[in-house]
C-alpha distance (Angstrom), angle and dihedral (degrees) to the residues before:
residue distance angle dihedral
M1 . . .
T2 3.79 . .
I3 3.77 92.5 .
K4 3.78 88.9 73.9
T5 3.78 90.1 71.2
Y6 3.79 91.4 66.2
S7 3.77 126.0 87.7
P8 3.84 110.4 -108.8
C9 3.82 89.7 -133.1
L10 3.82 91.2 51.6
L11 3.79 90.7 48.5
A12 3.81 91.5 54.0
S13 3.81 91.2 48.1
C14 3.81 91.6 52.3
I15 3.79 91.2 49.4
S16 3.80 91.2 49.3
L17 3.82 92.8 51.5
A18 3.76 91.3 48.4
L19 3.77 92.0 51.4
S20 3.79 94.1 50.9
A21 3.83 90.5 75.2
P22 3.82 115.5 110.1
V23 3.79 118.9 -94.8
N24 3.77 133.3 -168.0
A25 3.80 108.1 -82.4
Q26 3.80 90.5 -140.3
D27 3.78 89.4 61.4
A28 3.80 92.2 52.2
P29 3.80 112.3 33.2
E30 3.80 88.9 150.5
S31 3.78 129.7 38.7
T32 3.73 139.3 171.6
I33 3.68 146.1 161.7
V34 3.79 93.1 -128.6
V35 3.77 105.0 -16.6
N36 3.78 141.8 55.3
A37 3.80 97.2 -99.7
E38 3.79 126.2 154.3
S39 3.81 115.4 -97.4
G40 3.77 110.4 -82.8
Q41 3.78 96.0 24.2
G42 3.77 123.3 121.0
L43 3.76 135.6 -96.0
A44 3.77 122.2 -67.3
A45 3.78 117.3 -109.1
W46 3.80 96.6 -152.9
T47 3.81 133.8 53.9
N48 3.79 128.8 -160.9
S49 3.82 103.8 -132.9
A50 3.81 92.0 -151.7
T51 3.82 94.1 60.6
K52 3.84 105.7 16.5
S53 3.81 85.8 -122.4
A54 3.77 136.1 91.6
V55 3.79 95.8 -114.0
A56 3.80 102.6 133.2
E57 3.80 118.2 -92.0
S58 3.81 87.1 -130.3
K59 3.84 86.8 67.7
T60 3.82 95.9 44.8
P61 3.85 116.3 99.7
Q62 3.79 94.0 -135.6
V63 3.80 135.4 77.8
I64 3.81 111.4 -104.5
D65 3.81 119.1 179.3
T66 3.79 117.9 -164.7
V67 3.81 129.4 -162.4
S68 3.79 106.9 -159.0
Q69 3.77 128.1 -144.9
Q70 3.82 89.1 -113.4
E71 3.81 90.6 58.1
I72 3.80 91.1 47.2
E73 3.81 92.3 51.6
K74 3.80 93.4 50.0
R75 3.79 96.6 53.5
H76 3.84 100.5 44.2
P77 3.83 94.9 -136.6
R78 3.78 116.1 -174.3
S79 3.82 98.2 -160.9
L80 3.79 142.9 22.5
N81 3.80 87.9 -103.3
E82 3.80 89.9 61.7
I83 3.81 92.8 44.9
L84 3.81 89.7 57.9
R85 3.81 95.2 50.4
Y86 3.83 93.3 101.4
A87 3.82 97.4 42.5
P88 3.84 114.8 111.0
G89 3.78 116.7 -113.1
V90 3.81 93.7 12.5
S91 3.82 120.3 119.4
T92 3.79 107.3 -161.7
E93 3.80 137.9 -168.4
M94 3.78 96.7 33.0
R95 3.82 88.9 178.6
G96 3.78 98.5 42.0
A97 3.80 115.4 -133.1
T98 3.81 92.9 -0.9
T99 3.83 109.4 128.2
Y100 3.79 105.8 -176.1
M101 3.82 95.3 90.1
S102 3.81 140.0 14.6
E103 3.81 110.3 -117.6
Y104 3.80 124.9 173.5
K105 3.78 142.0 140.3
I106 3.79 129.6 -126.2
R107 3.81 118.5 -155.7
G108 3.79 88.5 -15.3
F109 3.83 100.0 -50.0
N110 3.81 131.3 104.3
A111 3.80 109.9 -104.0
E112 3.80 96.9 -145.7
H113 3.79 98.9 166.8
E114 3.80 127.9 57.0
Y115 3.79 129.4 -171.0
Y116 3.79 129.8 -142.8
N117 3.81 116.0 -159.6
G118 3.79 88.6 -18.5
L119 3.83 98.0 -51.7
Q120 3.79 123.3 104.8
L121 3.79 117.1 -105.4
P122 3.82 114.8 -131.3
Y123 3.80 119.2 -99.4
N124 3.80 125.7 160.2
V125 3.86 92.0 -150.9
T126 3.82 95.4 -159.4
G127 3.82 91.2 57.0
N128 3.79 139.5 43.5
T129 3.81 102.9 -95.7
K130 3.79 122.9 106.2
A131 3.80 130.1 153.1
N132 3.80 114.1 -106.8
I133 3.81 125.8 -144.3
D134 3.80 114.3 -159.2
P135 3.84 116.7 -133.3
L136 3.82 89.9 -124.9
L137 3.83 89.2 68.2
I138 3.80 95.6 52.0
E139 3.79 125.4 102.9
Q140 3.81 94.3 175.4
V141 3.80 141.8 -24.9
D142 3.80 120.6 -130.4
I143 3.82 118.9 -158.9
L144 3.80 112.7 -162.0
K145 3.79 110.0 -159.9
G146 3.79 120.2 -136.9
P147 3.83 130.1 7.6
S148 3.83 110.6 -23.9
S149 3.80 101.1 175.5
V150 3.79 92.8 119.9
L151 3.83 91.4 81.8
Y152 3.80 102.8 16.7
G153 3.81 108.7 34.0
N154 3.82 109.5 -144.7
A155 3.79 111.1 50.8
S156 3.78 140.8 145.3
P157 3.82 116.8 -105.4
G158 3.80 88.8 -122.4
G159 3.76 97.6 53.8
L160 3.76 149.4 -70.3
V161 3.81 134.1 -99.8
N162 3.81 117.7 -142.6
I163 3.80 114.3 -172.4
Q164 3.80 115.0 -152.2
S165 3.81 114.2 -153.5
K166 3.78 130.2 -142.2
Q167 3.81 111.4 -95.5
P168 3.82 134.2 -151.6
Q169 3.81 110.6 -87.2
A170 3.81 132.7 -146.0
T171 3.82 91.4 -134.1
A172 3.79 116.9 73.2
A173 3.81 115.5 -118.5
T174 3.78 133.9 154.1
E175 3.79 128.2 -171.6
F176 3.74 128.9 -180.0
G177 3.77 128.6 172.2
F178 3.75 149.1 153.1
T179 3.79 135.1 -130.8
T180 3.78 133.4 -163.2
G181 3.76 132.4 175.3
T182 3.76 149.4 115.9
R183 3.80 117.8 15.1
N184 3.81 95.6 18.8
L185 3.79 94.8 -64.5
R186 3.80 114.5 -174.1
E187 3.78 117.2 -179.9
G188 3.78 137.1 162.2
Y189 3.80 128.7 179.2
L190 3.80 143.2 179.4
D191 3.81 128.8 -157.0
S192 3.81 114.8 179.1
T193 3.81 128.4 167.9
G194 3.79 140.6 160.6
P195 3.82 146.1 109.4
I196 3.79 123.4 -51.0
E197 3.80 102.6 -123.1
G198 3.77 116.7 -109.6
S199 3.81 95.4 11.4
D200 3.80 144.3 80.7
W201 3.81 89.7 -113.1
R202 3.76 131.2 101.1
Y203 3.79 128.1 -175.0
R204 3.78 144.2 -153.9
M205 3.78 127.3 -163.0
I206 3.81 121.1 -172.0
A207 3.79 121.4 -178.3
K208 3.79 134.2 169.5
A209 3.78 140.4 174.8
S210 3.80 124.0 -174.5
A211 3.79 138.7 164.7
G212 3.79 138.5 168.2
D213 3.77 145.2 119.3
D214 3.79 122.6 -63.8
Q215 3.80 130.0 -135.3
P216 3.84 99.7 -99.7
H217 3.80 115.6 74.0
T218 3.85 113.9 -91.2
R219 3.82 94.1 12.0
K220 3.81 124.8 125.6
S221 3.79 133.2 -168.5
E222 3.78 123.2 -143.3
N223 3.80 130.9 166.6
Y224 3.83 134.7 171.4
L225 3.80 120.5 -176.2
L226 3.81 137.0 -178.9
A227 3.83 120.2 175.7
P228 3.83 120.2 170.7
S229 3.82 123.4 178.7
L230 3.81 136.4 178.2
T231 3.79 132.1 -163.0
W232 3.79 124.3 -160.7
Q233 3.80 115.0 -164.4
P234 3.81 112.3 168.2
S235 3.81 91.3 169.7
D236 3.77 141.0 1.7
K237 3.82 88.4 -95.2
T238 3.81 100.9 54.8
R239 3.78 131.2 52.9
L240 3.80 131.6 168.5
T241 3.81 121.8 -175.1
L242 3.80 123.0 -170.9
D243 3.80 119.1 -169.0
A244 3.78 138.8 174.5
I245 3.81 138.3 -178.5
Y246 3.77 131.6 -160.6
Q247 3.80 116.2 -178.0
D248 3.79 131.2 170.8
M249 3.82 118.6 -169.2
P250 3.83 105.7 177.4
N251 3.81 93.1 169.6
L252 3.79 123.6 45.3
T253 3.80 129.4 147.8
P254 3.83 112.4 -106.3
S255 3.78 124.6 -144.1
D256 3.81 106.1 -90.6
P257 3.83 107.2 159.6
L258 3.79 131.0 -166.7
P259 3.84 129.3 -139.9
I260 3.80 118.2 -102.0
S261 3.82 90.4 -119.7
Y262 3.79 89.4 65.3
I263 3.81 94.4 40.0
R264 3.82 89.1 57.5
S265 3.80 94.7 45.8
N266 3.78 128.2 97.8
Y267 3.80 90.2 -115.1
Q268 3.81 95.4 67.8
S269 3.81 118.8 109.1
R270 3.81 132.6 179.8
R271 3.83 96.1 -105.0
D272 3.80 98.3 45.4
Y273 3.77 115.4 141.9
A274 3.78 129.3 179.1
G275 3.81 93.1 -159.5
D276 3.78 132.2 85.0
H277 3.80 142.1 -127.9
W278 3.79 83.1 -92.9
S279 3.82 91.1 61.7
G280 3.77 122.8 91.3
F281 3.78 148.8 133.3
K282 3.79 127.3 -140.6
Q283 3.78 132.2 178.1
R284 3.79 134.8 -172.5
Q285 3.80 121.8 -171.6
W286 3.77 141.2 169.5
M287 3.78 136.2 177.4
V288 3.80 141.7 -178.2
G289 3.77 125.0 -163.7
Y290 3.76 147.4 150.6
S291 3.79 142.4 -152.0
F292 3.81 121.0 -153.3
E293 3.81 122.9 -170.3
H294 3.76 128.4 180.0
Q295 3.77 135.4 170.0
F296 3.79 116.8 -154.7
D297 3.80 123.3 -142.1
S298 3.80 86.5 -121.0
G299 3.81 89.0 69.8
W300 3.80 97.9 -105.0
G301 3.78 123.4 117.3
M302 3.78 136.4 -160.9
V303 3.80 136.3 -161.7
Q304 3.78 128.1 -169.8
K305 3.80 123.7 -176.1
A306 3.79 125.1 -179.6
R307 3.80 136.5 171.2
Y308 3.79 140.9 177.7
F309 3.83 116.5 -155.2
D310 3.81 129.1 -170.8
V311 3.83 122.6 -171.6
D312 3.83 130.5 176.0
T313 3.80 125.2 -175.6
H314 3.77 137.1 179.5
Q315 3.81 125.0 -169.6
R316 3.79 136.4 -174.6
S317 3.78 110.7 -172.6
A318 3.80 138.2 176.3
Y319 3.80 106.1 -160.0
A320 3.80 119.9 -160.0
T321 3.81 107.2 -125.3
G322 3.80 99.6 -173.4
N323 3.77 141.8 -70.5
N324 3.78 126.6 -45.8
G325 3.79 96.3 -149.5
P326 3.84 107.7 -58.6
V327 3.82 115.6 55.8
Y328 3.80 91.0 -118.0
D329 3.82 94.9 54.2
L330 3.81 105.6 83.2
N331 3.78 130.5 -171.2
R332 3.79 115.9 -141.4
F333 3.77 139.5 -161.5
A334 3.82 121.0 -154.1
Y335 3.78 125.6 -150.9
T336 3.81 140.7 152.5
T337 3.79 132.4 -141.4
D338 3.80 131.1 -159.9
E339 3.80 114.3 -171.2
D340 3.77 139.7 165.0
L341 3.79 135.7 -173.3
R342 3.78 130.5 -159.4
S343 3.78 116.7 -177.0
F344 3.79 138.4 173.0
N345 3.82 124.5 -167.7
I346 3.77 132.3 179.7
D347 3.81 131.0 175.7
N348 3.83 122.3 -169.5
Q349 3.80 120.3 -167.3
V350 3.79 135.6 179.5
T351 3.78 121.5 -169.7
K352 3.76 140.6 -171.5
T353 3.79 134.2 176.9
L354 3.79 116.3 -158.0
T355 3.79 141.3 157.0
L356 3.79 123.2 -124.8
G357 3.76 111.3 -176.7
D358 3.80 107.6 -50.4
W359 3.81 93.0 -21.0
Q360 3.76 125.5 94.4
H361 3.83 115.3 -153.8
H362 3.80 126.8 -159.6
L363 3.80 103.1 -163.9
L364 3.79 124.7 -163.8
A365 3.82 129.1 -179.9
G366 3.76 123.2 178.2
F367 3.77 147.8 171.7
D368 3.80 122.4 -162.5
F369 3.76 133.2 -178.7
Q370 3.77 133.2 -170.5
R371 3.76 134.1 -177.9
L372 3.80 128.0 -171.6
D373 3.78 128.8 -174.5
S374 3.82 119.2 -173.9
H375 3.81 134.0 176.4
Y376 3.78 121.9 -166.7
K377 3.76 132.3 -177.7
Y378 3.81 121.0 -170.3
R379 3.80 121.0 -168.0
Y380 3.82 119.2 -168.7
A381 3.80 130.0 -160.6
G382 3.79 110.0 -100.5
K383 3.78 91.5 -167.6
A384 3.78 129.6 55.5
T385 3.80 113.4 -74.6
P386 3.82 112.5 -134.1
G387 3.79 112.9 -105.2
I388 3.79 123.6 -134.3
D389 3.81 134.4 -127.1
M390 3.81 103.4 -142.3
R391 3.80 91.7 -158.2
Y392 3.81 91.9 64.1
P393 3.82 104.3 12.0
N394 3.77 118.6 -161.5
Y395 3.80 106.5 -157.6
G396 3.79 95.3 -174.9
Q397 3.82 101.9 68.9
I398 3.80 102.3 98.2
H399 3.81 121.9 80.5
T400 3.79 125.8 170.2
D401 3.82 93.2 -132.3
Y402 3.81 92.1 60.2
L403 3.81 99.6 45.8
G404 3.79 99.9 74.2
L405 3.79 91.6 -138.2
Y406 3.79 116.1 -159.9
T407 3.81 131.8 -178.3
A408 3.80 107.4 -98.8
Q409 3.82 99.0 166.8
L410 3.79 129.8 23.6
N411 3.78 108.6 168.8
R412 3.74 144.4 151.9
M413 3.79 122.6 -151.6
S414 3.79 121.2 -172.2
F415 3.77 133.3 167.1
K416 3.77 143.0 177.7
Q417 3.77 123.7 -154.8
Y418 3.80 128.0 -170.6
G419 3.78 121.6 -166.6
Y420 3.83 130.6 -172.9
Y421 3.79 120.2 -173.4
L422 3.81 142.1 177.0
Q423 3.79 129.4 -169.4
D424 3.79 138.1 179.8
Q425 3.80 122.5 -168.8
M426 3.79 107.7 -166.2
A427 3.79 127.4 -167.5
W428 3.79 131.1 -173.3
G429 3.76 113.3 169.4
G430 3.79 105.9 -54.2
L431 3.81 94.2 -16.4
N432 3.80 115.0 101.5
L433 3.81 120.7 -175.4
L434 3.80 126.9 -173.5
A435 3.81 125.9 -164.5
S436 3.81 124.5 174.2
V437 3.79 135.7 167.3
R438 3.81 132.2 -177.4
Y439 3.78 139.4 -178.3
D440 3.83 119.2 -152.2
D441 3.81 126.1 -168.2
Y442 3.82 115.1 -169.5
R443 3.80 126.1 -175.1
S444 3.79 124.9 176.4
T445 3.79 137.3 176.9
T446 3.81 125.4 -157.9
T447 3.80 117.1 -165.3
D448 3.81 122.3 -164.0
Y449 3.81 108.6 -158.0
L450 3.80 92.0 -173.8
Q451 3.80 88.6 62.1
Q452 3.81 97.8 54.5
G453 3.80 91.8 -83.8
N454 3.81 94.3 -56.1
K455 3.82 109.9 -175.9
E456 3.79 131.4 -150.5
W457 3.80 120.0 -163.8
V458 3.79 127.8 -156.1
D459 3.81 124.4 -169.2
Q460 3.81 115.9 -176.9
D461 3.80 132.2 163.0
R462 3.78 137.4 172.2
V463 3.80 143.0 176.7
T464 3.82 112.9 -135.1
K465 3.78 127.4 -169.4
R466 3.78 140.7 -166.6
L467 3.79 129.8 -165.0
G468 3.77 126.9 176.5
A469 3.77 143.8 161.9
L470 3.81 131.8 -162.3
Y471 3.78 130.5 175.9
A472 3.80 117.1 -154.8
F473 3.80 111.3 -155.1
D474 3.80 119.6 -157.7
N475 3.81 90.8 -113.1
G476 3.82 91.4 64.5
L477 3.81 96.4 -100.6
S478 3.83 114.3 131.4
P479 3.83 119.9 177.8
F480 3.81 115.5 -168.4
I481 3.79 143.2 -179.3
S482 3.79 129.4 -167.6
Y483 3.79 145.6 175.1
S484 3.82 122.7 -154.8
E485 3.79 139.0 170.9
G486 3.79 134.1 -148.1
F487 3.81 136.8 -151.6
L488 3.80 125.1 -165.2
P489 3.83 117.5 175.9
V490 3.82 116.7 -138.1
S491 3.81 124.2 -149.2
P492 3.81 127.3 -166.5
R493 3.80 114.8 -76.2
G494 3.79 131.2 172.3
N495 3.79 109.2 -30.3
L496 3.82 92.4 -16.5
T497 3.82 102.9 106.3
A498 3.80 131.5 -156.1
S499 3.80 91.4 -105.9
Q500 3.82 90.2 57.1
V501 3.82 103.9 43.6
K502 3.79 122.0 100.4
P503 3.79 128.7 -179.4
T504 3.79 115.6 -93.4
T505 3.80 109.7 -120.7
S506 3.79 132.7 -171.5
K507 3.79 143.1 -174.5
Q508 3.79 130.6 -159.8
V509 3.78 133.7 -167.7
E510 3.80 112.9 -166.4
G511 3.75 134.0 176.4
G512 3.75 133.2 174.2
I513 3.75 149.9 118.6
K514 3.80 135.6 -91.7
Y515 3.78 119.9 -158.5
L516 3.78 123.4 -168.1
L517 3.80 119.3 -167.7
A518 3.78 101.2 -174.6
E519 3.81 96.0 -178.0
Y520 3.81 89.8 57.6
A521 3.84 95.8 36.9
T522 3.80 87.5 -125.0
T523 3.80 132.0 142.6
F524 3.78 123.2 -170.3
T525 3.81 122.9 -169.5
A526 3.80 127.2 -178.1
S527 3.79 125.1 173.7
V528 3.80 143.9 166.5
F529 3.79 122.4 -154.5
N530 3.78 145.1 -179.0
I531 3.82 120.5 -158.8
R532 3.79 126.8 -176.1
E533 3.79 120.9 -168.4
K534 3.83 123.2 -167.8
N535 3.82 133.5 -164.2
V536 3.79 92.3 26.9
V537 3.81 115.9 -172.2
T538 3.82 110.3 -128.6
N539 3.79 127.1 -168.3
D540 3.80 109.1 -146.7
P541 3.82 121.9 -157.9
G542 3.77 106.2 -72.9
F543 3.78 131.6 65.9
L544 3.85 114.6 -65.2
N545 3.81 90.9 -13.5
Y546 3.81 100.5 151.0
R547 3.80 131.3 167.2
Q548 3.80 135.5 171.9
T549 3.78 111.5 -142.9
G550 3.76 103.1 107.9
E551 3.77 137.5 111.9
I552 3.79 124.2 -169.6
E553 3.78 131.2 -163.4
S554 3.79 122.1 -160.2
K555 3.76 121.0 -174.4
G556 3.74 129.0 167.5
A557 3.77 150.6 113.8
E558 3.79 136.0 -99.2
V559 3.79 132.5 -162.8
S560 3.80 124.3 -170.2
V561 3.81 132.0 179.1
V562 3.80 124.2 -174.3
S563 3.78 114.1 -179.9
R564 3.78 143.1 167.6
P565 3.81 100.2 -168.9
T566 3.82 91.5 173.3
D567 3.81 133.6 16.9
N568 3.80 88.4 -103.0
T569 3.82 101.3 43.3
N570 3.81 134.1 75.7
L571 3.81 124.4 -176.0
I572 3.81 130.3 -176.8
A573 3.82 123.3 -179.8
N574 3.82 126.8 173.6
Y575 3.79 135.6 176.8
A576 3.82 127.6 -176.2
Y577 3.79 130.6 -173.8
T578 3.82 111.4 -167.8
H579 3.81 121.5 178.8
V580 3.81 110.9 -175.8
I581 3.82 125.5 179.2
N582 3.80 135.8 173.8
T583 3.80 98.7 -122.5
K584 3.81 94.8 -179.9
D585 3.79 126.6 23.0
D586 3.80 138.0 128.1
T587 3.81 91.3 -126.1
Y588 3.79 112.4 11.7
K589 3.80 105.6 39.5
G590 3.81 110.1 150.2
K591 3.82 92.5 15.2
R592 3.79 129.0 118.9
P593 3.81 117.4 -118.8
T594 3.80 117.4 -119.4
Q595 3.82 128.9 -104.9
I596 3.81 94.0 36.0
P597 3.82 120.5 112.7
E598 3.78 113.6 -152.2
N599 3.81 90.7 -145.8
A600 3.79 127.7 32.8
F601 3.80 131.4 169.3
T602 3.81 133.0 -177.7
L603 3.79 131.8 -176.4
W604 3.79 129.6 -176.3
G605 3.80 132.0 174.9
D606 3.79 136.4 168.5
Y607 3.80 136.3 -179.3
T608 3.82 130.2 -159.6
F609 3.80 118.7 -152.4
T610 3.81 116.9 -140.2
E611 3.79 100.0 174.1
T612 3.82 141.1 46.9
V613 3.79 123.0 23.6
L614 3.82 89.4 -44.4
N615 3.79 92.5 64.9
G616 3.82 107.1 140.9
V617 3.81 95.7 21.5
T618 3.83 119.8 125.5
I619 3.80 119.6 -168.1
G620 3.78 124.0 -174.0
G621 3.77 139.5 171.4
G622 3.77 139.9 179.7
A623 3.78 145.3 -172.9
R624 3.82 128.4 -146.6
Y625 3.79 122.1 -164.5
Q626 3.79 124.4 -173.7
G627 3.78 119.8 -177.9
P628 3.82 126.7 -134.7
M629 3.82 117.7 -59.9
E630 3.80 131.7 -158.8
V631 3.81 116.4 -101.3
D632 3.80 97.5 -154.0
P633 3.85 134.0 28.7
A634 3.82 88.8 -123.6
N635 3.83 89.0 57.0
N636 3.80 91.4 -134.0
A637 3.82 99.8 113.1
G638 3.80 98.8 67.3
K639 3.78 126.4 -117.4
L640 3.77 138.6 -70.6
G641 3.80 106.8 -114.6
G642 3.79 122.7 -110.5
T643 3.81 115.3 -93.7
T644 3.80 137.2 -161.0
Q645 3.79 122.1 -154.0
F646 3.80 128.2 -171.3
D647 3.79 128.6 -148.6
M648 3.79 132.9 -170.5
A649 3.79 135.4 -168.5
A650 3.80 135.8 -179.1
S651 3.79 137.3 178.2
W652 3.79 134.0 -178.0
D653 3.79 122.3 -154.4
L654 3.80 102.7 -155.6
S655 3.81 97.1 -163.2
P656 3.86 94.4 97.0
L657 3.82 88.9 60.5
S658 3.78 95.2 58.8
P659 3.83 138.8 -17.8
S660 3.80 87.6 -122.9
L661 3.83 89.0 64.4
A662 3.82 95.0 51.9
G663 3.79 111.5 136.2
I664 3.80 96.3 23.3
T665 3.82 117.3 118.5
L666 3.78 128.3 178.7
K667 3.80 117.2 -151.6
A668 3.80 138.6 -168.9
S669 3.79 135.8 171.3
A670 3.79 140.0 174.0
Q671 3.80 125.2 -161.8
N672 3.80 122.2 -161.4
L673 3.78 88.2 10.3
T674 3.81 96.0 -171.1
N675 3.83 92.3 46.0
K676 3.81 92.2 -119.9
A677 3.81 114.3 -170.2
T678 3.82 111.3 -121.2
F679 3.80 131.8 179.7
T680 3.78 139.5 -178.2
C681 3.81 129.0 -166.3
Y682 3.79 134.0 -160.2
D683 3.81 87.7 -169.7
S684 3.81 136.4 -26.5
G685 3.80 91.9 -77.3
N686 3.80 97.0 47.3
C687 3.81 117.0 55.1
W688 3.80 130.6 147.8
I689 3.81 133.7 -153.3
G690 3.80 114.6 -124.8
R691 3.79 127.5 -126.6
D692 3.80 113.4 -71.9
R693 3.81 127.0 -146.6
T694 3.80 110.4 -44.1
V695 3.82 123.0 -171.7
Q696 3.80 125.3 -170.6
V697 3.81 132.8 -179.8
G698 3.77 129.0 -179.6
A699 3.77 150.0 144.3
S700 3.78 135.0 -129.6
Y701 3.79 136.3 -166.9
R702 3.80 120.8 -151.6
F703 3.79 125.4 -171.7
């Protein structure tokens, strides 16, 4: 297509100029950049991630679960995995206490790609490098259920996570604090925002430094973050936001699994680790980006978002490869990885809200582009790696000089993806219709430098669609039904060559009901769904032994209640039933995939005291239940039993005690309060121990 020869920025500029031409006011009585505002009004402050508009989620025929910044603050999560623990239909912490990467499943499918402010975060999929967003940066997390490719491109069949960042504010506020806790945690942070005096600019500066031990023996955690941002808003019709992140994580816990035979033995303990002092994982990343929004007097609006991301990782890992006789005597294999990612993303949108007869239309047209370039070098031990006796582990056996490391993989993977999308949100009285269509064109190149620079090319494209209808009754009841499609490009990996790979595609049919009780500040959502995924990539036993013959069906139901029955009380309750089966596969047909509980339930509640000596105290608690999960893809190794974990959180605003204490808040939290043992397995040779009891206390000062 000739359009690919144009710069994405130039394309957006041309569109903007074209749209600035006058139009008949009768054709455009309402206009907005992302919301149905009257012509001449300002920009919207909020965006619905499911539609890239500000049409209310209650009128969107799709399930959207949101984790607010208030919830995040209360629970003291230290990763995106932990933030998602209370989201319905989401199975988190696929690799237990591992911290080097967020891994979770939504409605039974791996959610490989994450989005940050609507742009995809870089991840090289076949490697170990994925951009990390610190919880301190997050304003809220939106979980879109089901395939969402029609607006975003690459997306899991089960759903998509869009992380919304904290933005510069017009009101000055500064908060700094410290936290300490389990495993010698030491953490300090700063979050400052406000206007720049005498200008149309406002700023935000977020900084953090933390260090401590990690759960597995010998492991440390270390994290340093700096994230400045600026917003320029000369009028209520124009807004430019510039943001940047620099983050250094010199100590993360790598993925070193244990076999199920050891996990089930009497020798297993919560801090077991099959690695060594030699092992480790470190990551350094930085990004710069911007978002520009403008509403023309003609009633049209435009949005352009762009970001450059740079990530470097280095890993030294000692993988357990099975038992050498007794269950406690483990063989190991040592290897190192050096990887980097460079990515560029841009999304251009034009919008228009107009009325035709009795119908109101919210129109959206967009073009997005992303490019990723990744190098990865794997070095394997050429000599025998020392094993480990888990009864009396010696964590000082591995030394680089004695491993005989050799370069086993030296590759480069790069891709470009172009996406073009159209959407119309139509409303007539209580009837809300949604229609979207998108075309994606994906092209990747994989270069093998150990094979004289041999290159493999992949060219994949797909049209995806979404249709939905919702009727909002005056009593707050809104039944809905929707159909959506997904597209996930596949690049060569392991022994799966470019000539063999096909894009993974998916389809979902979903129906349900949303119920809004405004007088009780309560929302109720119930849905049933059926998802079918084709051309599934399967990793058979054996290193890098991939194939693509599978099909998976996931069907289930979800119920969610979010309520504030009184000004002082918050309640959240979720239930998910997820039945997932391999419906077509050379090996696992009729079997359930691993790491997916069929039943899961979460409950959270908190209460804030406003009277008596407890004035200013907030106390909360929650419970998380995950049902049994298969140990092995063949379903012949039994199941991991269902587990329930309990969490607690408390804070104390000291301002009611004395005006001199205004702004000071004391905080405490405990996760997995009863120290319940939890495990998850990819297969019988790769199992991980879940996070044990974690306690944190801290204080903050806000002014």
